N, C-alpha and C positions, 0 to 999 in steps of 0.2 A: 529889650525885646529880641534883637538878633541873638544875643548870649543866650537867652532862654531856649530859642528854637534850635540852636546848636547843641545845647545840653541835652534836649529832647531826642535830636537826631542820633547824637552819640550814645544815648541811653537804649534806643531802639536797636542800634547796631550791636551793642553789647549784648542784648538779650538774644539777638539772632545768633551771634558768635557762640554764645554760652549753650543755646538750644542745639545748634549744630555740634558742637563738641559733645554734648551729651548723648545725641544720637550716634555719633561715631563711636564713643565710648561703650554704648550699649551693644552695638554691633560687633565691636572688637571683643567685648566679654563673652557674647554668644559664640563667636568663631573660636574662643579659647575654652570655652566649656566642654564638658563631656555629655551634655544633654542632647543626643543625637536626634531624638524625635522632635524636639524643638528646632533644632538646626534644619532638619528636614522641612519642616512646616514653613519656616522662614526663607529657605532657598526656593521653595515652590512659589511663595507669595512674591519674593522679588523677581523671579522669573516672569510671572504674570504681569508685573508692574513694568517689564522690560528693564529692569535694573540687572543687566546680565554680568556684569564686572563682579558685583557683590554676590550675585547667586553662584557664579562659578567658583569663588573662593570657598563658599560653604559646600558645594556639591564636591568640589575636588577633595575636601576633607572626609566626606561621607562615603565615597565610592568604595574605599578599602574597608571601612567599618561595616558597611551593609552587604559586603560580599557574601553570598550564600543565603541571604534572607529573603523573605517573600517581597520586601521592598525593592530588592536589588533590580529588578527588571525595569520598573517605572524609573527609578533613579538613573539607571543607564541610559534610558530614553531621554530623559531630562538633560542629562550631562552631554551627550552628543549634540542635542539641539541648542544648548547654551553656547557650545563652540561655533555652531553654524551661525547662531546670531551675532556673534562677535566677528563673523567673517574669517575665522581660523579654519579654513576649509580642509587644510591637510589633516589637522587633529580631528575635526567633525568627522571626515571620511573615515577615518580609522576606527572611531568610536561607533559610528553607523554601521560599518561592517562587522565590528565585533559583536554588536547586538544582533544582527541578523544571523551571525554564526552560532551564538551562544543560545539565543533564544528562537531557534528556527520555527518553532511550532506556535510562537506568539502571533497574536493578530497584528502586531506592529511590525513584524519581521519583513513583510513585503514592502511597506513604506520604508524601512530604515535600508534595505537593500538598494532601493530605488535612490535614496538620498545619498548613499555613498557613492554611487555611480554619478549623481548630480553634481556632488562636490568636485569630482574629477572634472565634469563638464566645466564648472566654474573656473577651474585652475588651468583650462586649455588656453594658451597664450595666442597672441596675434600670429597670423600665418607666417611672417617674416622670422619668427624666432624658433627655437627647437620644439618639435612637435610630440615629444614622448608622451606628455600628459593627454594629449588629443587621442593618441593611439589607445592609450590605457583607458580613457573615458569611453571610447567606442566599444572596446572590450567588456568593460563593466557593465555598460548599458545593454549590450547584446546578452550578456550572461543573465541580466535581468529578464528580458525578454523570454529567454529559454526557459528560465525557473518559473516564471508566471506569465505563460502565453495568453492567459484569460484576464489578465489584470486590466483595469481601466487606465492604468498608467502606460501600457505598451504603446499606444499612439503618440504620447509626449516622448516616450523613449525613442521612438522610431524617428520622430521629428528631429530630436537632438542628435541622433546619429547622422541624419541628412545634413545638419548644420555643420557637424564636425568633419564630415567626408568633404564637404564643400571648401572647407578651410585646408584640408590636406590636397585637395585638387588644386586651389589656388597657389599653394606652396610649391608644388610639382611644376605647374606652369611657369611661375616665376623663376624657379631655379633653372629651368630649360631656357628660358629667355635670357637669363643672365649670362649663360655660356655664350649666346649669340652676341651678346652686348660687348663682352670682354674679347671676342675674336677667337674663341676656342670652338670652331664650327663643327669639328668632328664630335666633340662632346655634346654639342648643341643637337645636332642630328639624332644622336643616341638617346639623349635625354627627352627629346620631343616624343619620339617613338614610344619609349617607356612610358611616358606620361599618357599618351592616347591608349596604350594597352592597358594600363592599370585604371583608368577612367574613361571607358568607352562612351559613355554619356555625357562627357564634359561639355560645358558651355564654351570652352576654349577650342573645341574640336577643329573648327573651320580656320581660325586664326593659326593654330599649331601646325596644321597641315600645310598651310601657306608658308609658314615660317621654316618648315622643314625643308620645302624646296629652296628657299633663300639661303639657309644654312649649307645645304649640299652643294649649291652653284658656288658659293664663297669658299667652301672647303676644297672644291675642284680647282678653283682659280689659285689657291694658296699651295696647291700640290706641285711635285715634280712634273715636268712636262710629260713624261711617260706614263703617268697616272691619271692625267687630266681627262683624256677622251673618255675612260670608263667612268669617271666620277661625274662628269658633265652628263653623260648618258643616263646616269642614275637620276640626276636632277630633272631631266626631261621625262624620264617615266614617273617620277613622282608628280609632274605638272599633269601628265595624262590622267593619272588616278584622281587629282585634285579636281580637274574639269568634270570628271564623270560624277564625282560625288557633290560638287558645288558649281553647277553650270551657270548659276546667276550670282556668284559670289562678288563681294565689292573688291576682293583682292585679285579678280580674274585679269584685269588689264596689267597689273604690275607682275602677275605670275606669267602672263604672255611674254612680257619683256625679258624676263629672266630666262624662259624658254628659248627666245630668239637669240639672246646674248649668248646662251650655251651652245645653241647650234653654230653660231658664228666663231666661238671659241674653239670648237671641235674642228673646224675647217682650218682655222689658223694654226692650231697646234699640230694638226696633220701636216701641213705645209712645212712647218718648223722643224718636226722630226724627220720629214723626208729629205729636208735641207741638211740636217745635222747627219743624217744618214750618208747621204751623197757625199759630204765634206769628208766624213770618216772613211768611206770606201775609197775616195780619191787618195786620201792621206795613206791608207794602207797599200794601195797600189803604187804609190809614189815610193814609200818605204821598200816594197817588194822590188820594184825596178831599180832602186839603189842597190839593194842587196845582190841582185842578179848581175849588175854592172860590176859590182866589187868582185863578184866571183869570176866573171869574165876577165877582168883585169889581172887578177890573180893567176888564172889559167894561162894567160898569155905570156905572162913573165916567166 
């Protein structure tokens, strides 16, 4: 009985294998044939069944053969979307843009122009990586808005641009903070200021303004004594602006401590410079006296 069941199971498996091989053979025969009309129908059928890999292999062969024909427009549209469905956004982007450029008067041109930009959006990496694609995505989406200002997709395009700018904003903030973390205080001050200028409505505005005070004070501390007073005064000026902008800031207490330590440091550095100046003057007078004494001795001889 067990042997009979085993034979039945093997027979069923064999039938499935043969059927699968037959289907594969049928597809391969179609792909190798010159029946473009049949290929096109099968490619569309496979696309609608979501068998995108097989559909792509047929569309890929048909694109050149249908160039310049009435069917070329629809084929180009399917071809772009097949790459998109397979998550090959770089290739999809290219074909969506090609469609929009080639068939500018088509009812699908607007959609394809948007999809080309959206593929850039999907390829925008996390904020910590290079943001070239993020910038290109913003440019492509803005171009779409400029070309189709009355489109229903403008609201979505604007939202995507906002998301992308938020990523650039976070990247800018993180880069500036990194300078502070590694002790490059001068670069940190410059980077925080540039970030605030580029993104005036940034959600990091309050924190960055406080960190600019901190970076400036640390920059002053690391400077030569002769430069410290000027740079500490700049930190104090930044504090005064911060208090005006954020009188109830959660960073206010720490900012006040930085201000007080900066004022104390200015007093100390003034004393130090005064002492150094006095010592230098005394040394100069000593040298001058020695020279005059030497001259007197020479004269007396």
